N, C-alpha and C positions, 0 to 999 in steps of 0.2 A: 504493500500500500504506500501511496505517496502522501506525505503530510506537509501542509502549507500553513504557516502561522500568519495571521493577518492582524493589522494594527487596531482595528475597531474604532469606536467613537471616542476613546479616551486619549487618542494621540495628542490632541491640542492641549489637553489638561496636563500632559506630561512634558510640554516644552519648558525649558530649552533643551532638555536631554534628547527629545525625539526630533530636534532639528537635524541631528547628525547620525541618527540610527533608528531602526524600527523599534517598536515597543518590545519585540522579542529579545532585543539585545541590551535591555536594561539589566544591570546586575542588582540582585537583592538576595540576601543569604550568602552562600558561598559562590553560587553559579549565576550566570545570566539566565533569563527565562527560557531562552532557546536551549541552552545547555541542559537545563532541567528536563525539558520535554524530550530531547534527544537521548538523554540518559535513561529515562523511563521507557521510551519507545524502542531503544536499541537501533535507531535509524537517524539519518540526517534529515534536516528539514530545510525548506526554502521559505520565502517571505512574499506576502503582498503588502507593499508599502507605497510611499510617495514616489512618483515617477523619477524625480531627480536623484533618488537613492538607489535606483534599480541596478545601476552598473556595479555598485559595490555589494548590493544585497538582491541578487536576481531571484526570480520566481520560476520554478520548473513545474509545468503542468503535465500530467500523464492522463491516460484514459480514465482512470478512477482516482479520486483524490478525497482526502478528508481535510477540511479547513478548520483550524483551531484558533480561537480568540486568544491572542498572545497576552492579554492583560490578566488572564487566569493562570495561577501556578498549578502544576499537576500534582495530583495525589494518586496513590495506587488504585483507589476505587474509580476515580475519574478516568485514568488511563485505560483501565479495563473496559469501561463503557465506550470510550472513544474507539478502541480497537474493534469493538463488536458492531460498530455502526454499519448499516446497509443502505442501499439506495433509498433516497427519499426519507431519510431519518436524520433528526437533529437533536442535540442535547441542549436544553435550556436551563438557566438559573433565573427564575422569575421571568422578567422581560428580556433578559440578555441571552443571546445565543452563544454557547460555549464552543460547540463543534458541529459540523454537518458534512454529509457525504454529497459529493458532486462529481459530475463527469465532464470531460472536455467538450461534449456535444451539447451540453445544456446552455441555452441562450441566456437564461436568467434563473435565479433561485427564488421560488415562491414558497415561503414557509407555511402558507395556508394548506398546501397539499402534502406537506411533510408530516410524518409521524413525529410528534414533539415529545421527547423524553425529558422529564424533569429530574435534575440532579438535586437531591434534597440535603446532602451533607454540607458542612461548612467548607468554604474555599477561601483562599487568599486571592484577592484581586488588587492589582496595582492600578489605581485610577486617578491618583493625584501625585504630584512630586513628593509631597511629604510622606506618602505611604512607603516610599523606598526606605526611609530610616525608621518610621514608626512601626512598620510590620517586619523589620529586619530580624528581630528576635525569633519570631515564629518561623520565618523562612530559613534562617541559619540553622535552627535545630533540625528542621526537616531535611535540609541538604546534608548535614552532618551524618544523619542516619543513612541517607541514600549513598553517600560516598564511602562510608566506612563499613557497611554491612558485610560481614564475612571476611573482612580483611584484618591484618595485624599491623599495628603501628610500629614505626621505628622506635627503638628504645629511647627513653628520656635520659639525657646526659646526667651524669652524677653531680655536676655543678649547678643543676637547675633545681630550685625548690618548687614543689608542686603540691597542691591539694586537689583531690578528686581526679587522680591520674587516669582512672578508667574512662573519663570524659575528654581525654586529650589524645589527639591523633596527629602523628608526625609523618609526613611523606618522605620519601627517599631524597637524600641530598640536603635536607634542611639542617641549618646550624643554629644551635642555641648555646649561649654561654652566660653563666651566672645571672640567670633571669628568675623571676618569680611568677608562677602560673597558678591561678585559682580557678578551677573548673567546677567548683561546687555550685556556682551561680549560673552555669551554662557551659556547653561544650567549647573546646578550643581546637581549632583545625589549623595546622601549619603546613602549607603547601610545599611542593617540590622545589628544592633549591632556595627556599626562603631563609631569612636569617633574622634572629632576635639577638641583638647585641647586649653587652654587659649592662646590668643594672635596670633592665626593663621590667616593669610590673604590669601583668595582664590579668584582668578579671573577665571571665567569659559571660555571655557567649561572644566568641571572637573567631574570625577567620582571616587568614592571610594567604593569598593565592601564590602561585609559583613566582619565584624570584622577587618577591616583595621583601622589604627590609624594615625592621624596627631599629632605630638608631639608639645610641647609648642613653640610658635613663628615661626611656619613653614610658608614659603612663597611659594605659588603655582601660577604659570602662566599656562594657558591652551595652547594647549589641552593636559591634563594630565590624566592618568588613574592609579589607584592603584587597583591591583587585590585583591582577598580575603586574609586576614591575613597579609597584608603588613604594615610595620611601616616606617614612613617618617618624617624627620626633615630637617632643613636648607632650601635651595632654590631649587625648581624643576620647570623646564619649558618644556612643550611639550614632555613629556616622558611617557613611558608605563612600568609598573612593572606587571609581569604576576600573581604571587601568592607567598605567604610565603617569600617574599624578603624584606630586610631591608636597608634603608638608614636613620639610626636613629638619625643622628647628623648633625651639621653644615657642610657646603660645598655645592657645586653647581653640579646639574645634569641637563643637557639640551640636547634636541633633541636626546634622548637615549632610549634604550630598555633593560630591565633586565628580564631574564627568571625567573624560580622558584628557591627558596632556595639560592638566592644570598645575600651577605652581603657586604655593603660598610663601611669601617672603618671611624671613626670620622675624619672630615675635608678632606674627599676625594673630589676632584674636577675634572671635565672633561672640556676640551676645546670643544666648538661646532662651532668655527669660526677660520679659518686660519688667521695668521697675515697679509698675503697679500690679504685676502678676496677672494681667488681663490676657484674654485669648489672643493668640498671634494671628494676624492677617498676612497673607502672602500674595504677591502679584500673580494674577491669572491671565495667561495669554488667551484663554478660552473666552473670558468675559470682558477683558480689557480693563479690569479694575482689580482692586485688592479683595481677595476672597477669604472668608473665615475658614480656618483650618480645624477648629475644634480642639486645638492643642494649646497648652500653656508653655510647652518647650518646643521651640522651632528656630533653627539657626540660619544657615547659609545654603542656598542652592546655586551652584556655579556650573555653567555650561562648558563644553569641551573647549580646550585651547585658551581658556582665560587664565590670567595671572594677576598677582598683586605684589607690590613692593614691601619692603621691610616696615614693620610697625603699623601695618594696615589694621584698621578697626572696622568691623562690620556690625551693623545694628541687628537687633532681633528681626528675623523674618526678612532677610535680604535675598533678592534674586539677581544674579549676574548672568547675562546672556552668553553667547558663543564668542570667542576671540575678543574678549575685552581685556584691557590692561589698566589696573587700578593702582594709584600711588598717591602719596602726599598725606598731610596731616588731616585730622578730623574724620568724621563719619561720612562716607559717600552716601548718596540717596539709596533707599532700600529697593529700588528697581533700576538696574543699570542695563540699558539696551545692548544687544550684541554689537560688536565692532566699535566699542567706545574706548576712548583714551583719555585718562584724567582721574579726577577724584572729587573731594568735597568742594574744591575751588572751581570746579567746572569741567566739562568734557568737550572733546572734539571727536571727529570721526576717525577711526583707526583704518587707514586705507589698505586696500587689498594687496597692493605691492609690498607694503611693510609686513602685513600678516604673512604673506608667502615667504618672505625672507626669514622671518623668525621661525616659522614652522619647519622650514627645510633644515635649519640649523638644529633645532630642538630634537626633531625626530631622527636626524642623522646621528646624533650622540648616542641614541639607543639602537643604532644599526637598522633603522627603518626608513624606507624611502617615502618622502612626501610627494606622492605621484599625482598624475593628472586627474585621477578619479577623486582623490581627496580634495584637490584644489577646486574642482568643479562643484563639489558639494558645498564647500564654503562660499564660493562665488554665488551660488543660488541663495544660500542663507543670507549673505550680505544684501542682496537685492530684496529678499522677502522681509527683512527686518528694518528696511529703510524708514518705514512709517513711524517707528518708535524713536528714531534719533532726531527729535525736535528739541535740541538743547536750548 
């Protein structure tokens, strides 16, 4: 069977992260949503997403296909139902379609003639940006079970102090030196070739993916995830970094999400709680205004390729778009459009030629080419976000 993950109607609510990726490639827990489905299904998947992303994330259609709503995280029960779908059958959760069977000869899908199967158990759905960190605890625990079932961890080094070692899993090639791990509050997953340097203190649930690094003296509170090739220092609480992003020095990051290729300068701090303890509102691309999150703790949402200088301060509930560069004293506004250059004293447009120069250098340092496909995606986002840059 051919499985295709589609963005669904939540895509706009998940901007700025879905400017540069399909919903399926959002990381929550240990794995991306796509990686979860592929692990459960034992098969690769493709994607239905925005046209400008198709060169990087193509869709492969076959004679028979099952389309899956990528905003829903798989469970064993859901996957079994999806695998059993037949022609003209669909799985629903309330008004939302989770998965349906289709063929390449179908001109359109009319759910009125489908047999509608209701999925009644609880599911995790990622439908807002803040869900990525607020639901990370549940997603991380589920991924830990999925990845470690029937497998044996590498031994915990003698220099590492640990509590709840049965909830710690270390992949091959990982290095840990004179660290403290507390897995009684949640599992700790340490990926292949990852490194935890001396003096780091970790409280689960926590996951660090392959080749990620905790620098000396780092303090981690769960539920936190470091994607592949991330470097982190200082203090981090309940945050998700997608991949190739750095918070390499002292400073606090809490209840936050960083996309790929982000960099926080030394002593960058974000507020995750308002002084009056009120509910945090966050900029919504879907409504074009600030939306209630229902959360008392909510920090920074930063899109791919954005960066900030040393001693940057971010207010509670700040949204930074794609490819922005923040610097200077004072708090920048709590919504910074994509391709912005500046800070509290004002912004100008971050021109594409400069963006391309920086991205080429940054990615080359990690041995990755900033190719024409990546450039075209950012050029499209540059044009699509022009409306917000009315400084």
